[in-house]
PASEBA-1860 file (N, C-alpha, C; in nm, 3 decimals):
! residues 182
1> MRIKGTEV> -0.672/-0.575/2.641/-0.622/-0.472/2.553/-0.726/-0.442/2.445 ~ -0.754/-0.316/2.424/-0.854/-0.274/2.325/-0.791/-0.275/2.186 ~ -0.865/-0.332/2.091/-0.818/-0.338/1.953/-0.879/-0.221/1.877 ~ -0.796/-0.148/1.804/-0.844/-0.035/1.728/-0.932/-0.082/1.613 ~ -1.038/-0.007/1.588/-1.130/-0.038/1.479/-1.063/-0.033/1.343 ~ -0.966/0.057/1.327/-0.899/0.067/1.198/-0.820/-0.059/1.167 ~ -0.769/-0.125/1.271/-0.695/-0.249/1.250/-0.788/-0.359/1.199 ~ -0.906/-0.370/1.258/-1.004/-0.470/1.214/-1.048/-0.437/1.072
9> LKYLLIGI> -1.073/-0.309/1.046/-1.113/-0.265/0.912/-1.006/-0.300/0.809 ~ -0.881/-0.279/0.846/-0.771/-0.309/0.754/-0.776/-0.455/0.712 ~ -0.789/-0.546/0.808/-0.790/-0.688/0.775/-0.918/-0.731/0.704 ~ -1.027/-0.662/0.732/-1.151/-0.687/0.657/-1.130/-0.653/0.510 ~ -1.074/-0.535/0.483/-1.050/-0.493/0.344/-0.946/-0.582/0.276 ~ -0.844/-0.622/0.350/-0.743/-0.713/0.294/-0.809/-0.845/0.256 ~ -0.893/-0.898/0.345/-0.961/-1.025/0.317/-1.048/-1.018/0.194 ~ -1.125/-0.910/0.181/-1.210/-0.894/0.063/-1.123/-0.869/-0.060
17> GLAGVIIV> -1.019/-0.788/-0.043/-0.930/-0.758/-0.155/-0.858/-0.880/-0.207 ~ -0.814/-0.968/-0.119/-0.746/-1.091/-0.161/-0.840/-1.184/-0.237 ~ -0.964/-1.191/-0.189/-1.061/-1.280/-0.253/-1.117/-1.218/-0.380 ~ -1.115/-1.086/-0.389/-1.175/-1.018/-0.503/-1.323/-0.996/-0.479 ~ -1.395/-1.103/-0.457/-1.539/-1.099/-0.429/-1.567/-1.207/-0.326 ~ -1.655/-1.179/-0.231/-1.694/-1.279/-0.132/-1.844/-1.298/-0.141 ~ -1.888/-1.422/-0.146/-2.031/-1.452/-0.144/-2.063/-1.511/-0.008 ~ -2.155/-1.446/0.064/-2.193/-1.493/0.197/-2.345/-1.491/0.211
25> AATAPNLF> -2.393/-1.570/0.303/-2.536/-1.565/0.337/-2.560/-1.435/0.413 ~ -2.683/-1.401/0.433/-2.717/-1.271/0.492/-2.679/-1.259/0.639 ~ -2.652/-1.368/0.707/-2.628/-1.360/0.851/-2.483/-1.328/0.883 ~ -2.464/-1.258/0.992/-2.330/-1.218/1.035/-2.237/-1.336/1.063 ~ -2.282/-1.447/1.124/-2.189/-1.557/1.148/-2.128/-1.610/1.018 ~ -2.209/-1.616/0.912/-2.156/-1.662/0.784/-2.054/-1.564/0.728 ~ -2.079/-1.436/0.747/-1.984/-1.335/0.703/-1.852/-1.354/0.777 ~ -1.861/-1.372/0.908/-1.741/-1.386/0.989/-1.661/-1.509/0.949
33> SALGLLKS> -1.729/-1.621/0.925/-1.657/-1.742/0.885/-1.599/-1.728/0.745 ~ -1.664/-1.648/0.660/-1.611/-1.626/0.525/-1.483/-1.544/0.530 ~ -1.469/-1.461/0.631/-1.349/-1.378/0.644/-1.253/-1.442/0.743 ~ -1.198/-1.553/0.705/-1.108/-1.629/0.791/-0.989/-1.548/0.838 ~ -0.950/-1.447/0.760/-0.836/-1.364/0.796/-0.862/-1.292/0.929 ~ -0.984/-1.246/0.950/-1.017/-1.180/1.077/-1.014/-1.280/1.192 ~ -1.073/-1.396/1.168/-1.080/-1.500/1.271/-0.938/-1.547/1.308 ~ -0.853/-1.565/1.207/-0.718/-1.613/1.233/-0.634/-1.511/1.310
41> RGYKQPQA> -0.673/-1.386/1.306/-0.601/-1.281/1.379/-0.658/-1.259/1.519 ~ -0.758/-1.339/1.556/-0.811/-1.332/1.691/-0.923/-1.232/1.713 ~ -0.978/-1.179/1.605/-1.089/-1.085/1.620/-1.218/-1.160/1.646 ~ -1.302/-1.101/1.729/-1.431/-1.162/1.763/-1.537/-1.118/1.663 ~ -1.646/-1.194/1.662/-1.755/-1.167/1.567/-1.811/-1.025/1.578 ~ -1.833/-0.970/1.699/-1.886/-0.833/1.705/-1.791/-0.730/1.643 ~ -1.660/-0.751/1.660/-1.564/-0.659/1.600/-1.572/-0.664/1.448 ~ -1.581/-0.785/1.394/-1.591/-0.803/1.249/-1.719/-0.739/1.197
49> KRAFDYAK> -1.828/-0.756/1.270/-1.957/-0.699/1.227/-1.951/-0.547/1.227 ~ -1.893/-0.488/1.331/-1.881/-0.341/1.336/-1.796/-0.290/1.220 ~ -1.684/-0.358/1.193/-1.597/-0.318/1.082/-1.671/-0.330/0.949 ~ -1.746/-0.440/0.934/-1.823/-0.462/0.811/-1.929/-0.352/0.793 ~ -2.002/-0.323/0.900/-2.106/-0.219/0.893/-2.045/-0.082/0.861 ~ -1.932/-0.052/0.924/-1.865/0.075/0.898/-1.819/0.083/0.752 ~ -1.759/-0.026/0.703/-1.711/-0.028/0.564/-1.827/-0.008/0.466 ~ -1.940/-0.067/0.497/-2.059/-0.053/0.413/-2.112/0.091/0.417
57> RSGLITVK> -2.127/0.146/0.538/-2.176/0.284/0.554/-2.083/0.386/0.489 ~ -1.953/0.360/0.495/-1.853/0.453/0.443/-1.831/0.440/0.293 ~ -1.897/0.344/0.233/-1.881/0.326/0.088/-1.752/0.257/0.049 ~ -1.692/0.182/0.142/-1.569/0.108/0.111/-1.599/-0.026/0.046 ~ -1.718/-0.080/0.074/-1.761/-0.207/0.015/-1.905/-0.191/-0.035 ~ -1.941/-0.277/-0.128/-2.081/-0.285/-0.171/-2.129/-0.426/-0.145 ~ -2.257/-0.438/-0.116/-2.319/-0.568/-0.095/-2.436/-0.577/-0.191 ~ -2.431/-0.677/-0.279/-2.540/-0.699/-0.376/-2.603/-0.834/-0.348
65> KTPNGNLV> -2.735/-0.835/-0.343/-2.808/-0.961/-0.320/-2.814/-1.039/-0.451 ~ -2.782/-1.168/-0.442/-2.791/-1.258/-0.557/-2.864/-1.384/-0.512 ~ -2.906/-1.469/-0.604/-2.971/-1.594/-0.564/-2.881/-1.684/-0.478 ~ -2.749/-1.672/-0.495/-2.655/-1.756/-0.420/-2.615/-1.697/-0.285 ~ -2.657/-1.576/-0.256/-2.618/-1.511/-0.131/-2.582/-1.366/-0.159 ~ -2.519/-1.302/-0.065/-2.477/-1.163/-0.083/-2.337/-1.158/-0.141 ~ -2.320/-1.072/-0.240/-2.192/-1.053/-0.307/-2.126/-0.931/-0.244 ~ -2.009/-0.948/-0.182/-1.940/-0.838/-0.115/-1.815/-0.805/-0.197
73> MLTEKGKI> -1.804/-0.678/-0.237/-1.690/-0.634/-0.318/-1.637/-0.500/-0.266 ~ -1.509/-0.475/-0.292/-1.452/-0.345/-0.261/-1.499/-0.244/-0.365 ~ -1.529/-0.123/-0.321/-1.558/-0.014/-0.414/-1.424/0.050/-0.451 ~ -1.427/0.148/-0.542/-1.303/0.220/-0.574/-1.248/0.287/-0.449 ~ -1.337/0.344/-0.369/-1.297/0.408/-0.243/-1.232/0.305/-0.150 ~ -1.287/0.184/-0.146/-1.231/0.077/-0.064/-1.095/0.033/-0.113 ~ -1.078/0.029/-0.246/-0.948/-0.009/-0.303/-0.842/0.095/-0.269 ~ -0.881/0.222/-0.271/-0.787/0.329/-0.235/-0.748/0.318/-0.088
81> RLEKFRLG> -0.846/0.293/0.000/-0.817/0.277/0.142/-0.725/0.157/0.165 ~ -0.749/0.048/0.092/-0.664/-0.071/0.103/-0.521/-0.038/0.060 ~ -0.506/0.039/-0.049/-0.372/0.081/-0.093/-0.302/0.162/0.015 ~ -0.376/0.248/0.082/-0.316/0.330/0.188/-0.274/0.245/0.307 ~ -0.353/0.143/0.340/-0.312/0.050/0.446/-0.183/-0.021/0.405 ~ -0.179/-0.069/0.280/-0.060/-0.138/0.230/0.060/-0.045/0.231 ~ 0.038/0.081/0.198/0.145/0.179/0.194/0.207/0.198/0.333 ~ 0.123/0.197/0.436/0.173/0.212/0.572/0.265/0.099/0.614
89> ELQLTRPK> 0.248/-0.018/0.555/0.330/-0.134/0.588/0.443/-0.156/0.488 ~ 0.456/-0.066/0.392/0.553/-0.081/0.284/0.697/-0.081/0.336 ~ 0.773/-0.180/0.294/0.915/-0.188/0.324/0.986/-0.234/0.198 ~ 1.108/-0.188/0.180/1.186/-0.227/0.063/1.276/-0.345/0.097 ~ 1.292/-0.434/0.001/1.379/-0.549/0.023/1.517/-0.520/-0.035 ~ 1.616/-0.581/0.026/1.754/-0.568/-0.022/1.803/-0.708/-0.059 ~ 1.800/-0.739/-0.189/1.850/-0.871/-0.231/1.996/-0.888/-0.190 ~ 2.039/-1.013/-0.178/2.177/-1.041/-0.137/2.277/-0.990/-0.240
97> KWDGKWRI> 2.240/-1.000/-0.369/2.332/-0.958/-0.474/2.275/-0.837/-0.547 ~ 2.359/-0.734/-0.561/2.321/-0.613/-0.632/2.342/-0.633/-0.782 ~ 2.247/-0.592/-0.862/2.257/-0.609/-1.008/2.338/-0.500/-1.077 ~ 2.393/-0.406/-1.001/2.477/-0.301/-1.057/2.400/-0.185/-1.119 ~ 2.269/-0.182/-1.100/2.187/-0.075/-1.159/2.129/0.014/-1.049 ~ 2.112/0.139/-1.085/2.054/0.237/-0.993/1.911/0.268/-1.035 ~ 1.822/0.275/-0.938/1.684/0.316/-0.964/1.672/0.460/-0.916 ~ 1.636/0.548/-1.007/1.630/0.690/-0.977/1.485/0.736/-0.986
105> VIFDVPEK> 1.435/0.785/-0.875/1.298/0.836/-0.869/1.306/0.987/-0.881 ~ 1.241/1.041/-0.985/1.237/1.186/-1.002/1.091/1.230/-1.003 ~ 1.067/1.348/-0.950/0.929/1.396/-0.950/0.925/1.548/-0.957 ~ 0.818/1.596/-1.016/0.791/1.739/-1.026/0.642/1.758/-1.000 ~ 0.606/1.754/-0.874/0.466/1.763/-0.833/0.430/1.911/-0.821 ~ 0.322/1.955/-0.888/0.283/2.097/-0.884/0.259/2.148/-0.742 ~ 0.275/2.277/-0.728/0.260/2.343/-0.598/0.122/2.320/-0.536 ~ 0.019/2.309/-0.619/-0.115/2.289/-0.564/-0.130/2.153/-0.494
113> FKFRRLVF> -0.033/2.061/-0.519/-0.031/1.932/-0.451/0.089/1.924/-0.356 ~ 0.124/2.036/-0.296/0.243/2.046/-0.211/0.245/1.941/-0.099 ~ 0.131/1.923/-0.032/0.126/1.827/0.078/0.158/1.686/0.029 ~ 0.100/1.647/-0.084/0.128/1.514/-0.141/0.276/1.499/-0.174 ~ 0.335/1.606/-0.229/0.478/1.604/-0.263/0.562/1.583/-0.138 ~ 0.529/1.657/-0.033/0.605/1.645/0.092/0.592/1.506/0.154 ~ 0.471/1.452/0.154/0.448/1.319/0.211/0.521/1.213/0.127 ~ 0.519/1.227/-0.005/0.588/1.133/-0.093/0.739/1.136/-0.066
121> AQKLKLLG> 0.796/1.255/-0.058/0.940/1.268/-0.031/0.975/1.212/0.106 ~ 0.891/1.237/0.205/0.914/1.183/0.339/0.911/1.031/0.338 ~ 0.819/0.973/0.262/0.809/0.826/0.254/0.934/0.769/0.188 ~ 0.984/0.835/0.082/1.107/0.789/0.016/1.223/0.789/0.116 ~ 1.230/0.894/0.196/1.336/0.903/0.298/1.322/0.792/0.402 ~ 1.199/0.771/0.450/1.175/0.666/0.550/1.208/0.527/0.496 ~ 1.188/0.507/0.366/1.218/0.378/0.305/1.368/0.356/0.286 ~ 1.447/0.463/0.301/1.591/0.448/0.293/1.655/0.492/0.163
129> LYQLQKSV> 1.580/0.560/0.075/1.639/0.609/-0.048/1.734/0.724/-0.018 ~ 1.827/0.747/-0.108/1.926/0.853/-0.094/1.879/0.975/-0.173 ~ 1.876/1.091/-0.108/1.833/1.213/-0.177/1.952/1.273/-0.251 ~ 1.948/1.262/-0.384/2.056/1.313/-0.468/2.038/1.463/-0.492 ~ 1.915/1.504/-0.517/1.877/1.644/-0.531/1.740/1.659/-0.466 ~ 1.685/1.780/-0.472/1.559/1.807/-0.402/1.448/1.708/-0.440 ~ 1.431/1.680/-0.567/1.325/1.589/-0.613/1.382/1.468/-0.687 ~ 1.502/1.428/-0.649/1.568/1.314/-0.712/1.620/1.221/-0.601
137> WVWPYEIL> 1.573/1.097/-0.603/1.609/0.999/-0.501/1.663/0.874/-0.567 ~ 1.758/0.808/-0.502/1.825/0.691/-0.562/1.810/0.570/-0.471 ~ 1.795/0.453/-0.535/1.787/0.324/-0.466/1.857/0.220/-0.554 ~ 1.936/0.129/-0.497/2.012/0.036/-0.581/1.938/-0.092/-0.623 ~ 1.816/-0.109/-0.580/1.745/-0.234/-0.610/1.612/-0.204/-0.679 ~ 1.547/-0.309/-0.726/1.418/-0.294/-0.794/1.317/-0.229/-0.700 ~ 1.243/-0.133/-0.754/1.150/-0.055/-0.670/1.023/-0.017/-0.746 ~ 1.003/-0.071/-0.866/0.892/-0.033/-0.953/0.756/-0.048/-0.884
145> EEVDLMKE> 0.730/-0.165/-0.827/0.599/-0.190/-0.764/0.573/-0.093/-0.649 ~ 0.674/-0.069/-0.569/0.658/0.018/-0.453/0.631/0.162/-0.496 ~ 0.704/0.208/-0.598/0.682/0.345/-0.648/0.544/0.356/-0.710 ~ 0.502/0.254/-0.784/0.367/0.255/-0.842/0.260/0.264/-0.733 ~ 0.278/0.189/-0.626/0.183/0.192/-0.515/0.176/0.333/-0.455 ~ 0.291/0.396/-0.435/0.293/0.530/-0.378/0.231/0.632/-0.473 ~ 0.260/0.620/-0.603/0.202/0.713/-0.701/0.050/0.706/-0.698 ~ -0.004/0.585/-0.688/-0.149/0.569/-0.682/-0.206/0.622/-0.551
153> AYEIRPFV> -0.145/0.584/-0.441/-0.197/0.622/-0.309/-0.195/0.773/-0.289 ~ -0.090/0.839/-0.336/-0.078/0.984/-0.319/-0.138/1.062/-0.436 ~ -0.189/0.989/-0.536/-0.251/1.049/-0.654/-0.158/1.147/-0.724 ~ -0.034/1.100/-0.751/0.066/1.185/-0.818/0.128/1.113/-0.937 ~ 0.060/1.014/-0.992/0.113/0.933/-1.101/0.173/1.016/-1.215 ~ 0.106/1.120/-1.266/0.161/1.192/-1.382/0.290/1.269/-1.354 ~ 0.323/1.286/-1.228/0.435/1.373/-1.192/0.561/1.298/-1.147 ~ 0.556/1.166/-1.149/0.668/1.085/-1.098/0.722/0.995/-1.208
161> RLITAESI> 0.854/0.989/-1.218/0.920/0.901/-1.316/1.021/0.814/-1.242 ~ 1.043/0.695/-1.297/1.142/0.602/-1.243/1.239/0.569/-1.355 ~ 1.367/0.591/-1.329/1.472/0.566/-1.428/1.563/0.457/-1.374 ~ 1.605/0.367/-1.462/1.705/0.267/-1.425/1.833/0.304/-1.499 ~ 1.942/0.320/-1.425/2.069/0.364/-1.483/2.180/0.265/-1.451 ~ 2.272/0.252/-1.546/2.389/0.164/-1.528/2.494/0.229/-1.438 ~ 2.508/0.360/-1.451/2.607/0.431/-1.369/2.556/0.571/-1.338 ~ 2.621/0.631/-1.240/2.583/0.765/-1.196/2.706/0.828/-1.133
169> DRQTDLMK> 2.723/0.959/-1.152/2.838/1.021/-1.086/2.816/1.016/-0.935 ~ 2.923/1.024/-0.861/2.918/1.007/-0.715/2.880/0.864/-0.676 ~ 2.905/0.771/-0.768/2.867/0.632/-0.744/2.934/0.574/-0.620 ~ 3.059/0.610/-0.596/3.127/0.555/-0.478/3.061/0.603/-0.349 ~ 3.015/0.729/-0.347/2.942/0.779/-0.229/2.814/0.699/-0.208 ~ 2.743/0.673/-0.317/2.619/0.597/-0.309/2.645/0.454/-0.263 ~ 2.751/0.395/-0.314/2.784/0.257/-0.276/2.816/0.249/-0.126 ~ 2.884/0.350/-0.075/2.911/0.354/0.070/2.781/0.371/0.148
177> FFDLPT> 2.696/0.463/0.102/2.570/0.490/0.170/2.486/0.363/0.182 ~ 2.479/0.286/0.072/2.397/0.164/0.070/2.475/0.039/0.112 ~ 2.600/0.059/0.154/2.684/-0.052/0.200/2.695/-0.162/0.093 ~ 2.726/-0.118/-0.031/2.742/-0.211/-0.143/2.889/-0.241/-0.165 ~ 2.921/-0.360/-0.215/3.061/-0.392/-0.242/3.115/-0.307/-0.358 ~ 3.237/-0.258/-0.343/3.297/-0.175/-0.449/3.377/-0.255/-0.548
END
């Protein structure tokens, strides 16, 4: 079975992102052993090397020579790509006990960013939020980190707000939708 290059790249960026900075000798075998995440997922050395070379060429990582070895770090572009990979795997958790509060996501994204607005709304729907109005979505559990991740990834931070409310009209409809105890 052929492994997609983007999958190897994703785990390369995750490995560097988790470590913050990686110091490796100049040789590829040392790089591969330093990125245990790739090895633990069954990727071979040539795959890791291709992903590393691509990340370097694409400006996703920088490599600086130091007396101790090469310093490998994510660039801003690499951090954004990593956020987008994380966004693709984003799922919301449903704690066993509801705290009785509603999280309301509201947004007013300008028309010039229409595509971002549509993708953001689609992601909210896929995550299971309830659409109360055109740009108003409701979720009964904590969602701050997830919304922050989406705001950054879609570059719409100034246009999105998150409100926590004790009550909301149509609450019984929402409780049924989310299968919450009444």
